[in-house]
C-alpha positions in Angstrom: 69.1 60.1 129.3 66.1 59.0 131.3 66.5 58.2 135.0 66.0 54.5 134.5 69.2 54.5 132.3 71.5 56.3 134.7 72.9 54.6 137.7 74.8 55.7 140.8 76.5 54.2 143.9 73.2 53.5 145.7 72.2 51.2 142.8 75.1 48.9 143.3 75.5 48.6 147.1 76.9 46.7 148.9 79.3 46.6 146.0 81.3 49.6 144.7 83.1 50.5 141.5 85.4 49.2 140.3 84.3 45.8 141.7 83.1 43.7 138.8 79.9 42.8 140.8 78.9 46.4 140.9 78.8 46.4 137.1 77.2 43.0 136.9 74.3 44.3 139.1 73.6 47.1 136.7 73.8 44.8 133.6 71.2 42.6 135.3 69.0 45.6 136.0 69.1 46.5 132.4 67.9 43.0 131.4 71.3 41.3 131.1 72.5 43.8 128.5 76.0 43.0 127.3 78.8 45.3 128.6 79.6 46.1 125.0 76.3 47.9 124.7 76.9 50.1 127.8 78.8 53.4 128.3 80.6 54.4 131.4 80.8 58.1 132.0 83.5 58.6 134.7 86.1 60.9 136.2 88.1 58.1 137.8 90.8 56.3 135.7 90.5 53.1 137.9 86.8 53.0 137.1 87.4 53.7 133.4 89.9 50.9 133.2 87.6 48.5 135.0 84.7 49.4 132.6 87.0 48.9 129.5 88.2 45.6 130.8 84.6 44.4 130.9 84.1 45.6 127.3 82.2 48.9 127.9 82.7 52.1 125.9 84.1 54.9 128.1 83.8 58.6 128.4 86.3 60.3 130.6 85.2 63.5 132.3 88.6 65.1 132.9 87.5 68.3 134.6 87.3 71.9 133.5 90.6 73.1 131.9 92.3 69.8 132.2 92.3 68.7 128.6 93.4 72.1 127.4 96.3 71.8 129.8 97.9 68.8 128.2 101.4 68.3 126.8 101.8 67.1 123.2 102.0 63.5 124.4 98.6 63.7 126.1 99.8 63.9 129.6 98.5 66.6 131.8 100.6 69.7 132.6 98.8 69.7 135.9 99.1 66.0 136.6 101.3 66.5 139.6 98.6 68.7 141.2 96.0 66.1 140.3 98.0 63.3 141.7 98.1 65.1 145.1 94.3 64.9 145.3 93.7 61.6 143.3 96.9 59.5 143.8 97.3 57.1 140.8 93.8 58.0 139.5 94.1 61.5 137.9 92.4 61.8 134.5 94.6 60.8 131.5 92.9 61.4 128.2 95.5 59.4 126.2 95.0 56.2 128.3 94.0 53.3 126.0 91.0 52.7 128.2 89.5 56.1 127.3 87.4 56.1 124.2 86.4 59.8 124.4 87.5 62.5 126.8 85.7 65.7 127.6 86.3 68.3 130.3 82.7 68.6 131.5 79.6 66.4 131.0 77.9 69.2 129.0 80.4 68.5 126.2 79.4 64.9 125.7 76.6 65.8 123.2 79.1 67.7 121.0 81.7 65.0 121.3 79.3 62.1 120.5 76.2 63.5 118.7 75.3 59.9 117.6 74.2 59.1 121.2 71.2 61.4 120.7 70.0 59.8 117.5 67.2 57.3 117.3 69.6 54.5 116.5 72.2 55.5 119.0 75.8 55.3 117.7 78.9 55.7 119.8 81.2 57.5 117.4 82.7 61.0 117.3 
């Protein structure tokens, strides 16, 4: 993605994710693009949930080894450890707000090859 299509905390100040105004500021910068045409790539469940509530598509970056360490119900075998560092916010791939989950950002292209086509498509 080109730099003009990737945004970070400095782009939304004085607001901060998951505040709705932080998202609205980016939508305006993009030319009032509807949330439904945007994708949030995030490692924070609170930010994933906020983006989904606005109608965005979401990609969870769970962290290396965290998806392969899941129980059959999608919960993390290492969730207690994650909760100690991110209380209430540890990655949960089976959360309804998560459209796609990958362990590291480098896996996004394999998980969603349609994002790299001329007529970008969000589907796995």
